[in-house]
Backbone as ProteinMPNN parsed JSONL, in Angstrom:
{"seq_chain_A": "XXXXXXXXXXXXXXXXXXXXXXXXXXXXXXXXXXXXXXXXXXXXXXXXXXXXXXXXXXXXXXXXXXXXXXXXXXXXXXXXXXXXXXXXXXXXX", "coords_chain_A": {"N_chain_A": [[4.919, 2.711, -12.595], [7.913, 2.588, -14.274], [9.846, 0.83, -16.196], [12.925, -0.471, -17.875], [13.339, -2.905, -20.154], [15.93, -5.307, -20.282], [18.306, -4.985, -22.867], [16.42, -4.505, -24.833], [15.391, -1.944, -24.94], [12.83, -1.237, -24.403], [10.156, 0.047, -22.478], [8.387, -0.452, -19.508], [5.324, -0.042, -18.031], [3.275, 0.456, -14.909], [0.355, 1.162, -13.387], [-0.945, 1.501, -10.341], [-3.914, 1.891, -8.561], [-5.144, 2.554, -5.381], [-7.661, 2.629, -3.096], [-8.004, 3.631, -0.001], [-9.77, 4.89, 1.558], [-11.827, 5.747, 4.249], [-10.527, 4.828, 6.634], [-10.949, 5.143, 9.265], [-10.956, 5.225, 12.923], [-11.894, 2.472, 14.683], [-13.59, 2.718, 16.824], [-14.902, 5.144, 16.119], [-16.268, 4.267, 13.84], [-19.236, 2.336, 12.864], [-20.244, 0.039, 15.603], [-20.791, -2.538, 15.132], [-21.314, -4.845, 12.398], [-20.828, -4.271, 8.797], [-19.494, -1.983, 8.382], [-17.819, -1.866, 10.548], [-16.165, -4.151, 10.058], [-15.087, -3.499, 7.525], [-13.62, -1.166, 8.183], [-11.723, -2.301, 9.886], [-10.285, -4.041, 8.237], [-9.381, -2.208, 6.395], [-7.668, -0.892, 8.13], [-5.822, -2.788, 8.969], [-4.633, -3.404, 6.516], [-3.267, -0.959, 5.92], [-1.478, -1.134, 8.084], [0.08, -3.297, 7.486], [1.136, -2.354, 5.049], [2.72, -0.239, 5.98], [4.489, -1.836, 7.25], [5.93, -2.814, 5.398], [7.106, -0.597, 3.859], [8.728, 0.65, 5.909], [11.043, -1.201, 6.368], [12.186, -1.205, 3.684], [12.915, 1.372, 3.405], [14.911, 1.32, 5.356], [16.676, -0.182, 4.173], [16.574, -3.078, 4.387], [15.1, -6.416, 3.626], [11.564, -6.509, 3.069], [8.709, -8.182, 4.435], [6.269, -9.316, 2.246], [4.089, -10.801, 2.415], [2.038, -10.389, 4.254], [-0.474, -9.25, 3.731], [-3.041, -8.983, 1.188], [-2.864, -6.503, -0.089], [-0.218, -5.773, -0.009], [1.097, -7.786, -1.263], [-0.034, -7.471, -3.935], [1.219, -4.95, -4.524], [3.929, -5.421, -4.489], [5.991, -5.596, -6.585], [5.898, -2.876, -7.126], [6.921, -1.857, -4.911], [9.359, -2.712, -4.543], [12.949, -2.649, -4.982], [13.637, -1.984, -7.72], [11.885, -0.323, -8.873], [10.406, 2.802, -9.687], [8.422, 4.71, -7.673], [5.641, 6.629, -6.825], [3.731, 7.918, -4.367], [0.598, 9.219, -3.631], [-1.216, 11.003, -1.291], [-4.277, 11.893, 0.114], [-5.32, 13.616, 2.58], [-7.225, 14.531, 5.401], [-7.448, 17.524, 7.196], [-8.848, 17.476, 9.507], [-9.471, 16.758, 13.051]], "CA_chain_A": [[6.336, 2.266, -12.591], [8.52, 2.605, -15.605], [11.238, -0.004, -16.15], [13.406, -0.681, -19.282], [13.712, -4.27, -20.319], [17.436, -5.265, -20.663], [18.669, -5.044, -23.998], [15.46, -4.251, -25.748], [15.209, -0.579, -24.994], [11.403, -1.034, -24.124], [9.917, 0.463, -21.088], [7.199, -1.2, -19.037], [4.67, 0.903, -16.938], [2.237, -0.048, -14.301], [-0.407, 2.031, -12.648], [-1.927, 0.905, -9.293], [-4.819, 2.809, -7.754], [-5.63, 1.783, -4.182], [-8.467, 3.418, -2.312], [-8.01, 3.187, 1.305], [-10.695, 5.757, 2.224], [-12.574, 5.26, 5.394], [-9.616, 4.128, 7.57], [-11.036, 5.771, 10.749], [-10.768, 4.408, 14.147], [-12.973, 1.53, 14.923], [-14.624, 3.462, 17.897], [-15.807, 6.107, 15.464], [-17.223, 3.543, 12.894], [-20.239, 1.596, 13.571], [-19.633, -0.885, 16.497], [-21.055, -3.835, 14.519], [-21.708, -4.929, 10.933], [-20.19, -4.248, 7.686], [-18.626, -0.732, 8.481], [-16.586, -2.165, 11.503], [-15.407, -5.176, 9.331], [-14.404, -2.735, 6.511], [-12.531, -0.365, 8.777], [-10.775, -3.327, 10.5], [-9.573, -4.486, 7.079], [-8.371, -1.147, 6.002], [-6.469, -0.545, 9.029], [-4.907, -3.934, 8.874], [-3.85, -3.185, 5.244], [-2.284, 0.129, 6.283], [-0.435, -1.523, 8.924], [0.908, -4.246, 6.531], [1.776, -1.58, 4.067], [3.734, 0.432, 6.779], [5.447, -2.793, 7.744], [6.793, -3.082, 4.176], [7.618, 0.612, 3.669], [9.749, 0.892, 6.735], [12.246, -2.002, 6.05], [12.556, -0.905, 2.364], [13.573, 2.647, 3.721], [16.004, 1.073, 6.048], [17.599, -1.028, 3.381], [16.308, -4.466, 4.492], [14.067, -6.8, 2.807], [10.266, -6.575, 3.858], [7.684, -9.385, 4.196], [5.074, -8.878, 1.451], [2.966, -11.833, 2.458], [1.125, -10.059, 5.37], [-1.727, -8.799, 3.148], [-3.233, -8.93, -0.385], [-2.38, -5.169, -0.739], [1.268, -5.661, -0.038], [1.3, -8.658, -2.384], [-0.207, -6.753, -5.164], [2.335, -3.812, -4.716], [5.318, -5.896, -4.198], [6.789, -5.024, -7.526], [6.033, -1.337, -7.152], [7.642, -1.384, -3.622], [10.773, -3.363, -4.628], [13.997, -1.725, -5.328], [13.744, -1.75, -9.101], [10.85, 0.496, -9.337], [10.16, 4.122, -9.388], [7.174, 4.753, -7.06], [5.135, 7.874, -6.164], [2.559, 7.738, -3.517], [-0.165, 10.437, -3.414], [-2.093, 10.685, -0.163], [-5.189, 12.895, 0.387], [-5.393, 13.582, 4.22], [-8.141, 15.582, 6.012], [-6.988, 18.205, 8.202], [-9.921, 17.435, 10.765], [-8.927, 15.971, 14.112]], "C_chain_A": [[6.795, 2.14, -14.147], [9.886, 1.843, -15.496], [11.686, -0.252, -17.686], [13.783, -2.169, -19.205], [15.236, -4.362, -20.776], [17.568, -5.721, -22.114], [17.675, -4.782, -25.165], [15.175, -2.777, -25.934], [13.666, -0.266, -24.699], [11.236, -0.699, -22.729], [8.444, -0.106, -20.825], [6.693, -0.24, -17.978], [3.579, 0.085, -16.221], [1.648, 0.933, -13.382], [-1.239, 1.362, -11.597], [-2.632, 1.95, -8.429], [-5.41, 1.993, -6.622], [-6.349, 2.89, -3.463], [-8.543, 2.82, -0.955], [-8.899, 4.271, 2.176], [-11.584, 5.047, 3.243], [-11.8, 4.53, 6.599], [-9.753, 4.952, 8.841], [-10.917, 4.828, 11.709], [-11.89, 3.572, 14.211], [-14.084, 2.011, 15.85], [-15.449, 4.397, 17.181], [-16.651, 5.402, 14.487], [-18.291, 2.837, 13.74], [-19.61, 0.352, 14.501], [-19.867, -2.364, 16.003], [-21.319, -3.663, 13.095], [-20.598, -4.64, 10.123], [-19.127, -3.056, 7.914], [-17.432, -1.146, 9.423], [-15.683, -3.136, 10.727], [-14.515, -4.356, 8.104], [-13.278, -1.899, 7.199], [-11.492, -1.254, 9.401], [-9.824, -3.778, 9.45], [-8.793, -3.471, 6.431], [-7.418, -0.831, 6.863], [-5.46, -1.681, 9.058], [-3.957, -3.787, 7.596], [-2.95, -2.07, 5.368], [-1.244, -0.27, 7.108], [0.535, -2.491, 8.209], [1.829, -3.423, 5.537], [2.944, -0.71, 4.78], [4.819, -0.535, 7.126], [6.419, -3.059, 6.522], [7.584, -1.776, 3.78], [9.024, 0.768, 4.464], [11.079, 0.075, 6.505], [12.922, -1.524, 4.789], [13.379, 0.525, 2.601], [14.873, 2.358, 4.553], [17.053, 0.211, 5.401], [17.474, -2.6, 3.56], [15.178, -5.015, 3.688], [12.74, -7.006, 3.629], [9.69, -7.928, 3.491], [6.518, -8.807, 3.578], [4.054, -9.604, 1.533], [1.999, -11.37, 3.451], [-0.301, -9.733, 4.805], [-1.726, -8.877, 1.642], [-2.7, -7.549, -0.892], [-0.92, -5.248, -0.908], [1.698, -6.687, -1.337], [1.171, -8.12, -3.606], [0.807, -5.695, -5.457], [3.571, -4.113, -4.588], [6.195, -5.397, -5.16], [6.994, -3.565, -7.532], [6.847, -0.907, -5.867], [9.043, -1.972, -3.621], [11.773, -2.228, -5.093], [14.187, -1.199, -6.678], [12.831, -0.882, -9.738], [10.881, 1.89, -8.907], [8.776, 4.346, -8.975], [6.824, 6.031, -6.484], [3.78, 7.414, -5.531], [1.86, 9.151, -3.287], [-1.256, 10.071, -2.328], [-3.022, 12.048, -0.136], [-5.676, 12.78, 1.856], [-6.263, 14.79, 4.652], [-7.47, 16.263, 6.92], [-7.782, 18.096, 9.604], [-9.177, 16.549, 11.838], [-9.749, 14.808, 14.192]], "O_chain_A": [[6.095, 1.661, -15.04], [10.836, 2.219, -14.81], [10.859, -0.225, -18.598], [14.471, -2.601, -18.28], [15.698, -3.543, -21.571], [16.994, -6.734, -22.514], [18.059, -4.834, -26.333], [14.745, -2.385, -27.019], [13.284, 0.903, -24.756], [12.03, -1.078, -21.869], [7.551, -0.202, -21.667], [7.445, 0.296, -17.164], [3.018, -0.846, -16.798], [2.395, 1.533, -12.609], [-2.202, 0.683, -11.953], [-2.028, 2.741, -7.704], [-6.047, 0.956, -6.807], [-5.785, 3.957, -3.224], [-9.04, 1.714, -0.741], [-8.686, 4.436, 3.378], [-12.004, 3.903, 3.068], [-12.367, 3.776, 7.39], [-8.758, 5.399, 9.412], [-10.778, 3.644, 11.401], [-12.935, 4.025, 13.742], [-15.275, 1.753, 15.68], [-16.627, 4.526, 17.515], [-17.76, 5.885, 14.261], [-18.285, 2.747, 14.968], [-18.588, -0.232, 14.14], [-19.184, -3.287, 16.446], [-21.522, -2.558, 12.592], [-19.463, -4.717, 10.594], [-17.95, -3.248, 7.61], [-16.266, -0.846, 9.163], [-14.47, -2.929, 10.751], [-13.349, -4.666, 7.862], [-12.118, -1.964, 6.79], [-10.334, -0.837, 9.392], [-8.631, -3.898, 9.73], [-7.688, -3.722, 5.95], [-6.315, -0.488, 6.437], [-4.266, -1.408, 9.178], [-2.747, -4.007, 7.632], [-1.817, -2.217, 4.909], [-0.119, 0.19, 6.914], [1.746, -2.398, 8.408], [2.99, -3.724, 5.262], [4.005, -0.513, 4.188], [5.97, -0.131, 7.289], [7.565, -3.475, 6.692], [8.735, -1.933, 3.372], [10.123, 0.95, 3.94], [12.145, 0.688, 6.461], [14.15, -1.431, 4.782], [14.425, 0.725, 1.985], [15.836, 3.116, 4.436], [18.115, -0.083, 5.949], [18.223, -3.339, 2.921], [14.378, -4.268, 3.125], [12.767, -7.584, 4.716], [10.037, -8.635, 2.545], [5.821, -7.967, 4.146], [3.052, -9.309, 0.883], [0.985, -12.067, 3.496], [-1.265, -9.997, 5.523], [-0.712, -8.85, 0.945], [-2.153, -7.461, -1.992], [-0.414, -4.794, -1.935], [2.496, -6.367, -2.219], [2.103, -8.206, -4.405], [1.222, -5.571, -6.609], [4.407, -3.21, -4.557], [7.174, -4.767, -4.761], [8.058, -3.049, -7.874], [7.36, 0.208, -5.769], [9.82, -1.696, -2.707], [11.428, -1.117, -5.496], [14.787, -0.142, -6.87], [12.884, -0.654, -10.947], [11.36, 2.167, -7.808], [7.902, 4.202, -9.831], [7.603, 6.559, -5.691], [2.938, 6.701, -6.077], [2.485, 10.101, -2.815], [-2.013, 9.104, -2.408], [-2.517, 13.15, -0.348], [-6.397, 11.847, 2.209], [-5.999, 15.928, 4.265], [-6.745, 15.548, 7.612], [-7.351, 18.588, 10.647], [-8.355, 15.703, 11.487], [-9.511, 13.94, 15.031]]}, "name": "protein", "num_of_chains": 1, "seq": "XXXXXXXXXXXXXXXXXXXXXXXXXXXXXXXXXXXXXXXXXXXXXXXXXXXXXXXXXXXXXXXXXXXXXXXXXXXXXXXXXXXXXXXXXXXXX"}
């Protein structure tokens, strides 16, 4: 994110790297233990992120309080930021 401070001409930048790898369906993950808990947390974070992106695209104010991920990315997802999201998606079914 690159912003200019008012009146100073300075630019501020922020780089957020978020790894959401392993967001498979819970039925494909191990049915118990750490892998199931990890998959559940990743999927809930993705759901909360989509709940923030959709209202922003519609022009309404989203709720960033649903997950830690959206709280951390709030300033990047706000209207004052330039944000680029890069996704690596597997073509496998």
